[in-house]
C-alpha positions as CSV (number, residue, x, y, z in Angstrom):
1,M,134.5,86.6,136.4
2,L,133.7,90.2,135.2
3,A,137.4,91.2,135.7
4,A,138.7,88.3,133.9
5,L,136.3,88.8,131.0
6,T,137.3,92.6,130.9
7,E,141.0,91.6,130.8
8,Y,140.3,88.9,128.0
9,L,138.3,91.4,125.9
10,G,140.8,94.2,126.4
11,C,143.8,91.9,125.4
12,R,141.9,90.4,122.3
13,A,141.0,93.9,121.1
14,R,144.6,95.1,121.5
15,F,145.8,92.3,119.3
16,G,143.3,92.5,116.6
17,G,141.2,89.4,117.5
18,L,138.2,91.6,118.4
19,R,137.0,95.0,117.2
20,A,138.2,98.1,119.2
21,M,135.8,99.0,121.9
22,P,135.2,102.2,123.9
23,D,135.7,100.5,127.1
24,A,136.4,96.8,127.8
25,A,134.7,96.7,131.3
26,A,131.5,98.1,129.9
27,T,131.6,95.6,126.9
28,A,132.2,92.8,129.4
29,R,129.1,93.8,131.3
30,L,127.2,93.9,128.0
31,V,128.4,90.4,127.1
32,R,127.4,89.2,130.6
33,E,124.0,90.9,130.7
34,T,122.8,90.2,127.1
35,P,122.3,86.4,127.6
36,T,120.7,87.0,131.0
37,W,118.1,89.4,129.4
38,F,117.4,87.1,126.6
39,A,117.2,84.0,128.8
40,R,115.3,85.4,131.8
41,H,114.3,89.0,132.0
42,R,112.7,89.0,128.5
43,H,109.9,87.0,130.0
44,W,108.8,89.8,132.3
45,D,108.6,92.2,129.3
46,P,105.4,91.8,127.3
47,D,107.2,92.6,124.0
48,G,110.1,90.5,125.0
49,A,108.1,87.4,126.1
50,A,106.7,87.2,122.5
51,I,110.3,86.3,121.2
52,P,110.5,82.5,121.0
53,D,113.5,80.8,122.9
54,D,115.3,79.7,119.8
55,L,115.2,83.2,118.1
56,A,116.2,84.8,121.3
57,T,119.4,82.5,121.5
58,D,120.2,83.0,117.7
59,T,119.7,86.8,118.1
60,A,121.8,87.2,121.2
61,V,124.7,85.2,119.7
62,D,124.5,86.9,116.3
63,A,124.5,90.3,117.9
64,L,127.4,89.8,120.2
65,I,129.4,88.0,117.6
66,H,128.9,90.9,115.0
67,A,129.4,93.5,117.6
68,L,132.8,92.1,118.7
69,V,134.4,90.0,116.1
70,P,136.0,91.8,113.1
71,L,134.4,91.1,109.8
72,A,137.6,89.7,108.3
73,H,137.5,86.9,111.0
74,L,133.9,86.1,110.0
75,G,135.0,84.9,106.6
76,G,133.6,87.9,104.9
77,R,130.0,87.0,105.9
78,P,128.2,90.1,107.3
């Protein structure tokens, strides 16, 4: 799964569908691990546990989209 995600991200970046990234494999790992932390691991961190579920979901999705999708593809919305 990680290899397929790496290839997908790299290909999309090469054709302008995603922002350029330093390393597609590291980015794939970030994409895979971010939801895991926000969905599960944050509950073991006292500061993370204070984040409500809906805010954790919205934050993870927003951060990944803005990190990967070029601003022009977001309809000019920052």
